[in-house]
mmCIF file of the N, C-alpha and C atoms, coordinates in Angstrom:
data_MODEL
# 
_entry.id   MODEL 
# 
loop_
_atom_site.group_PDB 
_atom_site.id 
_atom_site.type_symbol 
_atom_site.label_atom_id 
_atom_site.label_alt_id 
_atom_site.label_comp_id 
_atom_site.label_asym_id 
_atom_site.label_entity_id 
_atom_site.label_seq_id 
_atom_site.pdbx_PDB_ins_code 
_atom_site.Cartn_x 
_atom_site.Cartn_y 
_atom_site.Cartn_z 
_atom_site.occupancy 
_atom_site.B_iso_or_equiv 
_atom_site.pdbx_formal_charge 
_atom_site.auth_seq_id 
_atom_site.auth_comp_id 
_atom_site.auth_asym_id 
_atom_site.auth_atom_id 
_atom_site.pdbx_PDB_model_num 
ATOM 1   N N  . MET A 1 1  ? 5.817   -49.716 -32.431 1.00 0.00 ? 1  MET A N  1 
ATOM 2   C CA . MET A 1 1  ? 5.813   -49.035 -30.890 1.00 0.00 ? 1  MET A CA 1 
ATOM 3   C C  . MET A 1 1  ? 4.946   -50.468 -30.125 1.00 0.00 ? 1  MET A C  1 
ATOM 4   N N  . PRO A 1 2  ? 5.063   -50.805 -29.202 1.00 0.00 ? 2  PRO A N  1 
ATOM 5   C CA . PRO A 1 2  ? 4.893   -52.282 -28.336 1.00 0.00 ? 2  PRO A CA 1 
ATOM 6   C C  . PRO A 1 2  ? 3.589   -51.641 -28.068 1.00 0.00 ? 2  PRO A C  1 
ATOM 7   N N  . SER A 1 3  ? 2.792   -52.391 -27.772 1.00 0.00 ? 3  SER A N  1 
ATOM 8   C CA . SER A 1 3  ? 1.189   -52.321 -27.368 1.00 0.00 ? 3  SER A CA 1 
ATOM 9   C C  . SER A 1 3  ? 0.587   -50.967 -28.127 1.00 0.00 ? 3  SER A C  1 
ATOM 10  N N  . TRP A 1 4  ? 0.401   -51.034 -29.105 1.00 0.00 ? 4  TRP A N  1 
ATOM 11  C CA . TRP A 1 4  ? 0.013   -49.847 -29.822 1.00 0.00 ? 4  TRP A CA 1 
ATOM 12  C C  . TRP A 1 4  ? -1.376  -49.724 -29.603 1.00 0.00 ? 4  TRP A C  1 
ATOM 13  N N  . LEU A 1 5  ? -1.771  -48.313 -29.319 1.00 0.00 ? 5  LEU A N  1 
ATOM 14  C CA . LEU A 1 5  ? -3.118  -48.046 -29.410 1.00 0.00 ? 5  LEU A CA 1 
ATOM 15  C C  . LEU A 1 5  ? -3.535  -46.481 -29.985 1.00 0.00 ? 5  LEU A C  1 
ATOM 16  N N  . GLY A 1 6  ? -3.642  -46.453 -31.370 1.00 0.00 ? 6  GLY A N  1 
ATOM 17  C CA . GLY A 1 6  ? -4.075  -45.409 -31.764 1.00 0.00 ? 6  GLY A CA 1 
ATOM 18  C C  . GLY A 1 6  ? -5.338  -44.358 -31.402 1.00 0.00 ? 6  GLY A C  1 
ATOM 19  N N  . ILE A 1 7  ? -5.040  -42.890 -30.877 1.00 0.00 ? 7  ILE A N  1 
ATOM 20  C CA . ILE A 1 7  ? -6.195  -42.196 -30.554 1.00 0.00 ? 7  ILE A CA 1 
ATOM 21  C C  . ILE A 1 7  ? -6.543  -41.131 -31.439 1.00 0.00 ? 7  ILE A C  1 
ATOM 22  N N  . TYR A 1 8  ? -5.386  -40.871 -32.084 1.00 0.00 ? 8  TYR A N  1 
ATOM 23  C CA . TYR A 1 8  ? -5.965  -39.629 -33.052 1.00 0.00 ? 8  TYR A CA 1 
ATOM 24  C C  . TYR A 1 8  ? -4.912  -39.364 -33.898 1.00 0.00 ? 8  TYR A C  1 
ATOM 25  N N  . TRP A 1 9  ? -5.633  -38.546 -34.844 1.00 0.00 ? 9  TRP A N  1 
ATOM 26  C CA . TRP A 1 9  ? -4.429  -38.573 -36.310 1.00 0.00 ? 9  TRP A CA 1 
ATOM 27  C C  . TRP A 1 9  ? -3.798  -36.523 -35.951 1.00 0.00 ? 9  TRP A C  1 
ATOM 28  N N  . ALA A 1 10 ? -2.725  -36.723 -36.049 1.00 0.00 ? 10 ALA A N  1 
ATOM 29  C CA . ALA A 1 10 ? -1.736  -34.992 -35.882 1.00 0.00 ? 10 ALA A CA 1 
ATOM 30  C C  . ALA A 1 10 ? -1.367  -35.293 -37.157 1.00 0.00 ? 10 ALA A C  1 
ATOM 31  N N  . GLY A 1 11 ? -2.226  -34.577 -37.926 1.00 0.00 ? 11 GLY A N  1 
ATOM 32  C CA . GLY A 1 11 ? -1.617  -34.371 -39.449 1.00 0.00 ? 11 GLY A CA 1 
ATOM 33  C C  . GLY A 1 11 ? -1.166  -35.800 -40.307 1.00 0.00 ? 11 GLY A C  1 
ATOM 34  N N  . ALA A 1 12 ? -0.132  -36.425 -40.738 1.00 0.00 ? 12 ALA A N  1 
ATOM 35  C CA . ALA A 1 12 ? -0.424  -37.579 -41.155 1.00 0.00 ? 12 ALA A CA 1 
ATOM 36  C C  . ALA A 1 12 ? 0.336   -38.670 -40.047 1.00 0.00 ? 12 ALA A C  1 
ATOM 37  N N  . LEU A 1 13 ? 0.875   -38.375 -38.785 1.00 0.00 ? 13 LEU A N  1 
ATOM 38  C CA . LEU A 1 13 ? 0.692   -39.388 -38.017 1.00 0.00 ? 13 LEU A CA 1 
ATOM 39  C C  . LEU A 1 13 ? -0.181  -39.568 -36.682 1.00 0.00 ? 13 LEU A C  1 
ATOM 40  N N  . GLN A 1 14 ? 0.397   -40.417 -36.189 1.00 0.00 ? 14 GLN A N  1 
ATOM 41  C CA . GLN A 1 14 ? -0.748  -40.637 -35.535 1.00 0.00 ? 14 GLN A CA 1 
ATOM 42  C C  . GLN A 1 14 ? -0.388  -40.968 -34.258 1.00 0.00 ? 14 GLN A C  1 
ATOM 43  N N  . ASN A 1 15 ? -1.249  -40.206 -33.261 1.00 0.00 ? 15 ASN A N  1 
ATOM 44  C CA . ASN A 1 15 ? -0.508  -40.323 -31.892 1.00 0.00 ? 15 ASN A CA 1 
ATOM 45  C C  . ASN A 1 15 ? -1.429  -41.171 -31.178 1.00 0.00 ? 15 ASN A C  1 
ATOM 46  N N  . GLY A 1 16 ? -0.834  -41.915 -29.944 1.00 0.00 ? 16 GLY A N  1 
ATOM 47  C CA . GLY A 1 16 ? -1.808  -43.182 -28.934 1.00 0.00 ? 16 GLY A CA 1 
ATOM 48  C C  . GLY A 1 16 ? -1.096  -43.395 -27.905 1.00 0.00 ? 16 GLY A C  1 
ATOM 49  N N  . ILE A 1 17 ? -1.450  -44.443 -27.386 1.00 0.00 ? 17 ILE A N  1 
ATOM 50  C CA . ILE A 1 17 ? -0.827  -45.059 -26.216 1.00 0.00 ? 17 ILE A CA 1 
ATOM 51  C C  . ILE A 1 17 ? -0.512  -46.250 -26.284 1.00 0.00 ? 17 ILE A C  1 
ATOM 52  N N  . HIS A 1 18 ? 1.248   -46.448 -26.031 1.00 0.00 ? 18 HIS A N  1 
ATOM 53  C CA . HIS A 1 18 ? 1.934   -47.335 -26.264 1.00 0.00 ? 18 HIS A CA 1 
ATOM 54  C C  . HIS A 1 18 ? 3.219   -47.605 -24.619 1.00 0.00 ? 18 HIS A C  1 
ATOM 55  N N  . ALA A 1 19 ? 3.775   -48.834 -25.187 1.00 0.00 ? 19 ALA A N  1 
ATOM 56  C CA . ALA A 1 19 ? 4.763   -49.165 -24.271 1.00 0.00 ? 19 ALA A CA 1 
ATOM 57  C C  . ALA A 1 19 ? 6.036   -48.285 -24.481 1.00 0.00 ? 19 ALA A C  1 
ATOM 58  N N  . LEU A 1 20 ? 7.205   -48.435 -24.022 1.00 0.00 ? 20 LEU A N  1 
ATOM 59  C CA . LEU A 1 20 ? 8.466   -47.442 -24.549 1.00 0.00 ? 20 LEU A CA 1 
ATOM 60  C C  . LEU A 1 20 ? 8.479   -48.301 -25.574 1.00 0.00 ? 20 LEU A C  1 
ATOM 61  N N  . PRO A 1 21 ? 8.917   -47.104 -26.231 1.00 0.00 ? 21 PRO A N  1 
ATOM 62  C CA . PRO A 1 21 ? 9.642   -47.534 -27.476 1.00 0.00 ? 21 PRO A CA 1 
ATOM 63  C C  . PRO A 1 21 ? 11.021  -48.516 -27.472 1.00 0.00 ? 21 PRO A C  1 
ATOM 64  N N  . ILE A 1 22 ? 11.522  -49.453 -28.471 1.00 0.00 ? 22 ILE A N  1 
ATOM 65  C CA . ILE A 1 22 ? 12.224  -50.255 -28.232 1.00 0.00 ? 22 ILE A CA 1 
ATOM 66  C C  . ILE A 1 22 ? 13.141  -49.952 -29.694 1.00 0.00 ? 22 ILE A C  1 
ATOM 67  N N  . LEU A 1 23 ? 14.530  -49.095 -29.392 1.00 0.00 ? 23 LEU A N  1 
ATOM 68  C CA . LEU A 1 23 ? 15.206  -48.730 -30.634 1.00 0.00 ? 23 LEU A CA 1 
ATOM 69  C C  . LEU A 1 23 ? 16.035  -50.242 -30.731 1.00 0.00 ? 23 LEU A C  1 
ATOM 70  N N  . SER A 1 24 ? 16.443  -50.118 -32.298 1.00 0.00 ? 24 SER A N  1 
ATOM 71  C CA . SER A 1 24 ? 17.299  -50.820 -32.606 1.00 0.00 ? 24 SER A CA 1 
ATOM 72  C C  . SER A 1 24 ? 18.202  -51.676 -31.879 1.00 0.00 ? 24 SER A C  1 
ATOM 73  N N  . ASN A 1 25 ? 19.342  -50.947 -31.029 1.00 0.00 ? 25 ASN A N  1 
ATOM 74  C CA . ASN A 1 25 ? 19.617  -51.934 -30.338 1.00 0.00 ? 25 ASN A CA 1 
ATOM 75  C C  . ASN A 1 25 ? 19.885  -52.678 -28.819 1.00 0.00 ? 25 ASN A C  1 
ATOM 76  N N  . GLY A 1 26 ? 17.799  -52.722 -28.876 1.00 0.00 ? 26 GLY A N  1 
ATOM 77  C CA . GLY A 1 26 ? 17.662  -53.186 -28.042 1.00 0.00 ? 26 GLY A CA 1 
ATOM 78  C C  . GLY A 1 26 ? 17.127  -52.406 -26.644 1.00 0.00 ? 26 GLY A C  1 
ATOM 79  N N  . LEU A 1 27 ? 17.619  -51.157 -26.253 1.00 0.00 ? 27 LEU A N  1 
ATOM 80  C CA . LEU A 1 27 ? 17.484  -50.700 -25.836 1.00 0.00 ? 27 LEU A CA 1 
ATOM 81  C C  . LEU A 1 27 ? 15.905  -49.830 -25.690 1.00 0.00 ? 27 LEU A C  1 
ATOM 82  N N  . ARG A 1 28 ? 15.230  -49.687 -23.947 1.00 0.00 ? 28 ARG A N  1 
ATOM 83  C CA . ARG A 1 28 ? 14.035  -48.632 -24.148 1.00 0.00 ? 28 ARG A CA 1 
ATOM 84  C C  . ARG A 1 28 ? 14.176  -47.147 -24.677 1.00 0.00 ? 28 ARG A C  1 
ATOM 85  N N  . LEU A 1 29 ? 13.341  -46.510 -25.554 1.00 0.00 ? 29 LEU A N  1 
ATOM 86  C CA . LEU A 1 29 ? 13.712  -44.963 -25.647 1.00 0.00 ? 29 LEU A CA 1 
ATOM 87  C C  . LEU A 1 29 ? 12.847  -44.617 -24.267 1.00 0.00 ? 29 LEU A C  1 
ATOM 88  N N  . TRP A 1 30 ? 13.508  -43.581 -23.695 1.00 0.00 ? 30 TRP A N  1 
ATOM 89  C CA . TRP A 1 30 ? 13.331  -42.814 -22.361 1.00 0.00 ? 30 TRP A CA 1 
ATOM 90  C C  . TRP A 1 30 ? 12.714  -43.217 -21.191 1.00 0.00 ? 30 TRP A C  1 
ATOM 91  N N  . GLU A 1 31 ? 12.787  -44.308 -21.093 1.00 0.00 ? 31 GLU A N  1 
ATOM 92  C CA . GLU A 1 31 ? 13.285  -45.367 -19.706 1.00 0.00 ? 31 GLU A CA 1 
ATOM 93  C C  . GLU A 1 31 ? 13.319  -44.385 -18.588 1.00 0.00 ? 31 GLU A C  1 
ATOM 94  N N  . GLY A 1 32 ? 13.339  -44.802 -17.739 1.00 0.00 ? 32 GLY A N  1 
ATOM 95  C CA . GLY A 1 32 ? 13.595  -43.916 -16.639 1.00 0.00 ? 32 GLY A CA 1 
ATOM 96  C C  . GLY A 1 32 ? 12.742  -42.275 -16.602 1.00 0.00 ? 32 GLY A C  1 
ATOM 97  N N  . TYR A 1 33 ? 12.283  -42.233 -17.553 1.00 0.00 ? 33 TYR A N  1 
ATOM 98  C CA . TYR A 1 33 ? 11.689  -40.915 -18.062 1.00 0.00 ? 33 TYR A CA 1 
ATOM 99  C C  . TYR A 1 33 ? 9.939   -40.954 -17.584 1.00 0.00 ? 33 TYR A C  1 
ATOM 100 N N  . LEU A 1 34 ? 9.105   -41.996 -17.290 1.00 0.00 ? 34 LEU A N  1 
ATOM 101 C CA . LEU A 1 34 ? 7.677   -42.362 -17.216 1.00 0.00 ? 34 LEU A CA 1 
ATOM 102 C C  . LEU A 1 34 ? 7.343   -41.629 -16.137 1.00 0.00 ? 34 LEU A C  1 
ATOM 103 N N  . GLY A 1 35 ? 6.198   -40.386 -16.761 1.00 0.00 ? 35 GLY A N  1 
ATOM 104 C CA . GLY A 1 35 ? 5.550   -39.722 -16.306 1.00 0.00 ? 35 GLY A CA 1 
ATOM 105 C C  . GLY A 1 35 ? 6.058   -38.102 -16.014 1.00 0.00 ? 35 GLY A C  1 
ATOM 106 N N  . SER A 1 36 ? 7.325   -38.185 -17.019 1.00 0.00 ? 36 SER A N  1 
ATOM 107 C CA . SER A 1 36 ? 7.847   -36.603 -17.485 1.00 0.00 ? 36 SER A CA 1 
ATOM 108 C C  . SER A 1 36 ? 6.980   -36.355 -18.755 1.00 0.00 ? 36 SER A C  1 
ATOM 109 N N  . ARG A 1 37 ? 7.359   -35.268 -19.849 1.00 0.00 ? 37 ARG A N  1 
ATOM 110 C CA . ARG A 1 37 ? 7.118   -34.784 -20.901 1.00 0.00 ? 37 ARG A CA 1 
ATOM 111 C C  . ARG A 1 37 ? 8.386   -35.278 -21.966 1.00 0.00 ? 37 ARG A C  1 
ATOM 112 N N  . VAL A 1 38 ? 7.893   -36.412 -22.663 1.00 0.00 ? 38 VAL A N  1 
ATOM 113 C CA . VAL A 1 38 ? 9.238   -36.720 -23.788 1.00 0.00 ? 38 VAL A CA 1 
ATOM 114 C C  . VAL A 1 38 ? 8.678   -36.971 -24.676 1.00 0.00 ? 38 VAL A C  1 
ATOM 115 N N  . SER A 1 39 ? 7.388   -37.493 -24.747 1.00 0.00 ? 39 SER A N  1 
ATOM 116 C CA . SER A 1 39 ? 7.210   -38.041 -26.308 1.00 0.00 ? 39 SER A CA 1 
ATOM 117 C C  . SER A 1 39 ? 6.690   -36.961 -27.066 1.00 0.00 ? 39 SER A C  1 
ATOM 118 N N  . TYR A 1 40 ? 6.077   -37.087 -28.456 1.00 0.00 ? 40 TYR A N  1 
ATOM 119 C CA . TYR A 1 40 ? 5.799   -36.417 -29.561 1.00 0.00 ? 40 TYR A CA 1 
ATOM 120 C C  . TYR A 1 40 ? 4.169   -36.164 -29.140 1.00 0.00 ? 40 TYR A C  1 
ATOM 121 N N  . GLY A 1 41 ? 3.559   -36.452 -28.271 1.00 0.00 ? 41 GLY A N  1 
ATOM 122 C CA . GLY A 1 41 ? 2.092   -36.473 -28.389 1.00 0.00 ? 41 GLY A CA 1 
ATOM 123 C C  . GLY A 1 41 ? 1.822   -37.611 -27.428 1.00 0.00 ? 41 GLY A C  1 
ATOM 124 N N  . CYS A 1 42 ? 2.049   -38.485 -27.743 1.00 0.00 ? 42 CYS A N  1 
ATOM 125 C CA . CYS A 1 42 ? 1.821   -39.970 -27.228 1.00 0.00 ? 42 CYS A CA 1 
ATOM 126 C C  . CYS A 1 42 ? 1.997   -40.270 -25.670 1.00 0.00 ? 42 CYS A C  1 
ATOM 127 N N  . VAL A 1 43 ? 1.168   -40.812 -25.527 1.00 0.00 ? 43 VAL A N  1 
ATOM 128 C CA . VAL A 1 43 ? 0.844   -41.543 -24.132 1.00 0.00 ? 43 VAL A CA 1 
ATOM 129 C C  . VAL A 1 43 ? 2.084   -42.669 -23.995 1.00 0.00 ? 43 VAL A C  1 
ATOM 130 N N  . ILE A 1 44 ? 3.006   -42.566 -22.659 1.00 0.00 ? 44 ILE A N  1 
ATOM 131 C CA . ILE A 1 44 ? 4.004   -43.358 -22.735 1.00 0.00 ? 44 ILE A CA 1 
ATOM 132 C C  . ILE A 1 44 ? 3.456   -44.273 -21.355 1.00 0.00 ? 44 ILE A C  1 
ATOM 133 N N  . LEU A 1 45 ? 3.448   -45.831 -21.680 1.00 0.00 ? 45 LEU A N  1 
ATOM 134 C CA . LEU A 1 45 ? 3.434   -46.529 -20.061 1.00 0.00 ? 45 LEU A CA 1 
ATOM 135 C C  . LEU A 1 45 ? 4.086   -47.265 -19.874 1.00 0.00 ? 45 LEU A C  1 
ATOM 136 N N  . GLY A 1 46 ? 4.770   -48.276 -19.173 1.00 0.00 ? 46 GLY A N  1 
ATOM 137 C CA . GLY A 1 46 ? 5.622   -49.190 -18.329 1.00 0.00 ? 46 GLY A CA 1 
ATOM 138 C C  . GLY A 1 46 ? 5.260   -50.094 -19.454 1.00 0.00 ? 46 GLY A C  1 
ATOM 139 N N  . ILE A 1 47 ? 5.872   -51.113 -19.526 1.00 0.00 ? 47 ILE A N  1 
ATOM 140 C CA . ILE A 1 47 ? 5.629   -52.686 -20.663 1.00 0.00 ? 47 ILE A CA 1 
ATOM 141 C C  . ILE A 1 47 ? 4.496   -53.274 -19.823 1.00 0.00 ? 47 ILE A C  1 
ATOM 142 N N  . GLY A 1 48 ? 4.286   -53.602 -18.859 1.00 0.00 ? 48 GLY A N  1 
ATOM 143 C CA . GLY A 1 48 ? 3.259   -54.275 -17.910 1.00 0.00 ? 48 GLY A CA 1 
ATOM 144 C C  . GLY A 1 48 ? 1.641   -53.550 -18.171 1.00 0.00 ? 48 GLY A C  1 
ATOM 145 N N  . GLU A 1 49 ? 2.366   -52.059 -17.770 1.00 0.00 ? 49 GLU A N  1 
ATOM 146 C CA . GLU A 1 49 ? 0.695   -51.564 -17.629 1.00 0.00 ? 49 GLU A CA 1 
ATOM 147 C C  . GLU A 1 49 ? 0.509   -51.118 -19.145 1.00 0.00 ? 49 GLU A C  1 
ATOM 148 N N  . ALA A 1 50 ? 1.332   -51.281 -20.469 1.00 0.00 ? 50 ALA A N  1 
ATOM 149 C CA . ALA A 1 50 ? 0.804   -51.075 -21.657 1.00 0.00 ? 50 ALA A CA 1 
ATOM 150 C C  . ALA A 1 50 ? 0.194   -52.352 -22.222 1.00 0.00 ? 50 ALA A C  1 
ATOM 151 N N  . GLN A 1 51 ? 1.060   -53.394 -22.083 1.00 0.00 ? 51 GLN A N  1 
ATOM 152 C CA . GLN A 1 51 ? 0.177   -54.823 -22.274 1.00 0.00 ? 51 GLN A CA 1 
ATOM 153 C C  . GLN A 1 51 ? -0.931  -54.971 -21.169 1.00 0.00 ? 51 GLN A C  1 
ATOM 154 N N  . THR A 1 52 ? -1.235  -54.828 -20.512 1.00 0.00 ? 52 THR A N  1 
ATOM 155 C CA . THR A 1 52 ? -2.411  -54.988 -19.666 1.00 0.00 ? 52 THR A CA 1 
ATOM 156 C C  . THR A 1 52 ? -3.851  -54.136 -20.532 1.00 0.00 ? 52 THR A C  1 
ATOM 157 N N  . LEU A 1 53 ? -3.367  -52.440 -21.003 1.00 0.00 ? 53 LEU A N  1 
ATOM 158 C CA . LEU A 1 53 ? -4.254  -52.148 -21.225 1.00 0.00 ? 53 LEU A CA 1 
ATOM 159 C C  . LEU A 1 53 ? -4.375  -52.509 -22.681 1.00 0.00 ? 53 LEU A C  1 
ATOM 160 N N  . PHE A 1 54 ? -3.825  -52.671 -23.587 1.00 0.00 ? 54 PHE A N  1 
ATOM 161 C CA . PHE A 1 54 ? -3.742  -53.091 -24.810 1.00 0.00 ? 54 PHE A CA 1 
ATOM 162 C C  . PHE A 1 54 ? -4.404  -54.569 -24.868 1.00 0.00 ? 54 PHE A C  1 
ATOM 163 N N  . ASP A 1 55 ? -4.401  -55.570 -23.911 1.00 0.00 ? 55 ASP A N  1 
ATOM 164 C CA . ASP A 1 55 ? -5.452  -56.915 -23.650 1.00 0.00 ? 55 ASP A CA 1 
ATOM 165 C C  . ASP A 1 55 ? -6.732  -56.719 -23.412 1.00 0.00 ? 55 ASP A C  1 
ATOM 166 N N  . TRP A 1 56 ? -6.918  -55.446 -22.807 1.00 0.00 ? 56 TRP A N  1 
ATOM 167 C CA . TRP A 1 56 ? -8.266  -55.084 -22.386 1.00 0.00 ? 56 TRP A CA 1 
ATOM 168 C C  . TRP A 1 56 ? -8.765  -54.330 -22.863 1.00 0.00 ? 56 TRP A C  1 
ATOM 169 N N  . ALA A 1 57 ? -8.431  -53.539 -23.837 1.00 0.00 ? 57 ALA A N  1 
ATOM 170 C CA . ALA A 1 57 ? -9.094  -52.594 -24.772 1.00 0.00 ? 57 ALA A CA 1 
ATOM 171 C C  . ALA A 1 57 ? -9.765  -53.331 -25.938 1.00 0.00 ? 57 ALA A C  1 
ATOM 172 N N  . GLU A 1 58 ? -10.997 -52.759 -26.451 1.00 0.00 ? 58 GLU A N  1 
ATOM 173 C CA . GLU A 1 58 ? -11.091 -52.979 -27.573 1.00 0.00 ? 58 GLU A CA 1 
ATOM 174 C C  . GLU A 1 58 ? -11.477 -52.185 -28.905 1.00 0.00 ? 58 GLU A C  1 
ATOM 175 N N  . VAL A 1 59 ? -11.172 -52.226 -29.581 1.00 0.00 ? 59 VAL A N  1 
ATOM 176 C CA . VAL A 1 59 ? -11.655 -50.966 -30.906 1.00 0.00 ? 59 VAL A CA 1 
ATOM 177 C C  . VAL A 1 59 ? -13.015 -50.244 -30.364 1.00 0.00 ? 59 VAL A C  1 
ATOM 178 N N  . GLY A 1 60 ? -12.826 -49.102 -30.719 1.00 0.00 ? 60 GLY A N  1 
ATOM 179 C CA . GLY A 1 60 ? -14.034 -48.433 -30.237 1.00 0.00 ? 60 GLY A CA 1 
ATOM 180 C C  . GLY A 1 60 ? -13.994 -47.633 -28.826 1.00 0.00 ? 60 GLY A C  1 
ATOM 181 N N  . THR A 1 61 ? -13.016 -48.515 -28.083 1.00 0.00 ? 61 THR A N  1 
ATOM 182 C CA . THR A 1 61 ? -13.484 -47.994 -26.427 1.00 0.00 ? 61 THR A CA 1 
ATOM 183 C C  . THR A 1 61 ? -12.751 -46.569 -26.405 1.00 0.00 ? 61 THR A C  1 
ATOM 184 N N  . PRO A 1 62 ? -13.505 -45.513 -25.395 1.00 0.00 ? 62 PRO A N  1 
ATOM 185 C CA . PRO A 1 62 ? -13.865 -44.209 -25.540 1.00 0.00 ? 62 PRO A CA 1 
ATOM 186 C C  . PRO A 1 62 ? -12.538 -43.868 -24.791 1.00 0.00 ? 62 PRO A C  1 
ATOM 187 N N  . VAL A 1 63 ? -12.045 -42.648 -25.157 1.00 0.00 ? 63 VAL A N  1 
ATOM 188 C CA . VAL A 1 63 ? -10.601 -42.730 -24.335 1.00 0.00 ? 63 VAL A CA 1 
ATOM 189 C C  . VAL A 1 63 ? -10.504 -41.260 -23.872 1.00 0.00 ? 63 VAL A C  1 
ATOM 190 N N  . ASN A 1 64 ? -10.552 -40.641 -22.753 1.00 0.00 ? 64 ASN A N  1 
ATOM 191 C CA . ASN A 1 64 ? -10.322 -39.366 -21.936 1.00 0.00 ? 64 ASN A CA 1 
ATOM 192 C C  . ASN A 1 64 ? -8.813  -39.419 -21.515 1.00 0.00 ? 64 ASN A C  1 
ATOM 193 N N  . ILE A 1 65 ? -8.449  -38.335 -22.059 1.00 0.00 ? 65 ILE A N  1 
ATOM 194 C CA . ILE A 1 65 ? -6.945  -37.758 -21.348 1.00 0.00 ? 65 ILE A CA 1 
ATOM 195 C C  . ILE A 1 65 ? -6.694  -36.830 -20.681 1.00 0.00 ? 65 ILE A C  1 
ATOM 196 N N  . ARG A 1 66 ? -6.965  -36.342 -19.719 1.00 0.00 ? 66 ARG A N  1 
ATOM 197 C CA . ARG A 1 66 ? -7.103  -35.085 -19.025 1.00 0.00 ? 66 ARG A CA 1 
ATOM 198 C C  . ARG A 1 66 ? -5.579  -34.643 -18.507 1.00 0.00 ? 66 ARG A C  1 
ATOM 199 N N  . TYR A 1 67 ? -4.993  -33.733 -19.143 1.00 0.00 ? 67 TYR A N  1 
ATOM 200 C CA . TYR A 1 67 ? -3.690  -32.744 -18.595 1.00 0.00 ? 67 TYR A CA 1 
ATOM 201 C C  . TYR A 1 67 ? -3.345  -32.033 -17.601 1.00 0.00 ? 67 TYR A C  1 
# 
């Protein structure tokens, strides 16, 4: 996942914040669906926004997600 920031473990998998996933054919999964519930528990951001957050956040940065 591009610009991956792990948040919490959900069983054997981890959920986090990241940019739109890149498929093996180079297309972006869920492109056009930002702001909709399409992931499996992750917070999906646009490419630029995810990179900005990834560059800014340090390990241990508190995360509050409001639903």
